[in-house]
C-alpha positions in Angstrom: -18.3 -24.4 14.4 -17.3 -20.7 14.1 -15.5 -19.8 10.9 -12.4 -18.5 12.9 -11.8 -22.1 14.0 -12.1 -23.6 10.5 -10.0 -20.8 9.0 -7.7 -19.4 11.6 -6.1 -16.0 10.8 -2.4 -15.9 9.8 -0.1 -14.6 12.5 1.5 -11.3 11.7 4.4 -9.6 13.4 4.1 -5.9 13.2 6.5 -3.0 13.8 5.1 0.5 14.4 7.2 3.6 14.2 4.8 6.4 15.4 4.8 9.9 14.0 4.2 11.7 10.8 7.5 10.3 9.3 6.9 6.8 10.7 5.4 3.7 9.3 4.0 0.3 9.9 5.5 -3.0 8.7 4.0 -6.4 8.8 5.9 -9.7 8.5 4.0 -13.0 7.9 5.3 -16.5 7.3 4.1 -19.2 4.9 3.1 -22.7 6.0 6.7 -23.9 5.8 7.8 -21.0 8.0 10.6 -20.3 5.5 8.5 -18.1 3.2 8.3 -14.6 4.5 6.1 -11.8 3.2 6.8 -8.3 4.2 4.3 -5.4 3.7 4.9 -1.8 4.5 2.9 1.4 4.8 3.9 5.0 5.5 2.1 6.3 8.6 -1.3 7.4 7.4 -1.6 11.2 7.8 -5.1 11.1 9.4 -6.7 9.5 12.4 -9.2 7.8 10.1 -6.4 6.5 7.9 -4.6 4.9 10.9 -7.8 3.4 12.2 -8.7 2.0 8.8 -5.3 0.4 8.3 -5.2 -1.1 11.7 -8.8 -2.4 11.3 -7.8 -4.0 8.0 -4.8 -5.7 9.6 -7.0 -6.9 12.4 -9.5 -8.3 10.0 -6.8 -10.2 8.1 -4.3 -11.3 10.8 -3.7 -12.2 14.4 -1.4 -9.3 15.3 1.7 -9.2 17.5 3.3 -5.8 17.5 6.2 -3.8 18.9 5.6 0.0 19.0 8.4 2.4 19.6 8.0 4.1 22.9 9.2 7.7 22.3 9.1 10.9 24.3 9.3 14.6 23.7 12.5 15.7 22.0 14.3 18.9 23.0 13.7 21.6 20.4 10.3 20.4 19.4 7.5 23.0 19.8 4.6 22.4 22.2 2.2 22.1 19.2 4.5 19.5 17.6 4.7 17.5 20.8 0.9 17.7 21.3 0.2 16.5 17.8 2.6 13.7 18.2 1.0 12.7 21.5 -2.4 12.7 19.8 -1.2 10.4 17.1 0.5 8.1 19.5 -2.7 7.9 21.5 -4.7 6.9 18.5 -2.2 4.1 17.8 -2.3 2.8 21.4 -6.1 3.0 21.4 -6.3 1.0 18.2 -3.9 -1.6 19.7 -6.2 -2.0 22.7 -9.5 -1.8 21.0 -8.5 -4.3 18.3 -7.1 -6.6 20.9 -3.5 -6.8 19.6 -0.7 -8.3 21.7 1.9 -5.5 21.8 5.0 -4.4 23.5 6.3 -0.8 23.9 10.1 -0.5 23.5 12.3 2.5 23.8 14.6 3.0 20.8 17.9 2.1 22.5 16.5 -1.3 23.6 15.1 -2.4 20.3 18.0 -1.1 18.3 20.4 -3.0 20.5 18.3 -6.2 20.3 18.2 -6.2 16.5 22.0 -5.5 16.3 22.1 -1.8 15.4 25.2 0.0 16.4 24.3 3.2 18.4 24.3 6.5 16.7 27.9 7.7 16.6 29.1 11.0 17.9 28.9 13.5 15.1 26.7 11.2 13.0 24.0 13.4 11.4 20.4 12.3 12.0 19.9 11.9 8.3 22.9 9.6 8.0 21.8 7.6 11.0 18.3 7.1 9.5 19.9 6.0 6.2 22.0 3.5 8.1 18.9 2.0 9.7 17.2 1.7 6.4 20.2 0.0 4.8 20.3 -2.5 7.8 16.5 -3.2 7.4 16.9 -3.6 3.6 19.7 -6.1 4.1 18.1 -8.0 6.9 14.7 -8.4 5.3 15.7 -8.2 1.6 13.3 -5.2 1.3 13.1 -1.8 -0.2 12.3 0.3 2.9 12.3 4.1 3.1 13.2 6.5 5.9 9.5 6.3 6.8 9.4 2.5 7.1 13.0 1.5 8.0 12.5 1.7 11.7 9.2 0.0 11.5 10.8 -2.9 9.6 13.4 -3.3 12.4 10.6 -3.1 15.0 8.7 -5.9 13.1 11.9 -8.0 13.3 12.0 -7.3 17.0 8.3 -8.4 17.2 9.2 -11.8 15.6 12.0 -12.3 18.2 9.9 -11.3 21.2 6.8 -13.3 20.5 8.6 -16.4 19.3 10.7 -16.3 22.5 7.5 -16.1 24.6 6.1 -19.1 22.7 3.0 -17.2 21.5 4.2 -16.7 18.0 
């Protein structure tokens, strides 16, 4: 009998906030389903770092992920958008190659789904990010940063999606 049948991998719900200032958050549950473990990583700065982290998660868990589907932002340089696109492509390639179940969600959709009030008129981006981090810290009893706060909320969204589909 293959070892994977004797010792099945633990299911992990993962949130991925792509970009240099993004992160990856992993939520797992204990046998009684009440014990929750949350792990977090700032987005690795290199392609190799991303691949190694995602390979490590794949080797340890059965992964279900939500990755933020983002697009070019007005005011970003062409070089900046190209670099972001390369990093996003590495993430998507890893998800496919490592066989993860994943969903792409635009920010408005996942933020609404986890109960985040939309960014207010006149609310500075920095204040908005801090509000997301506070929400994630409260909801998951964590100590997230501006790099991992969105990823934590995306991981919460992953739990909701995959449990609703009956495959989590």
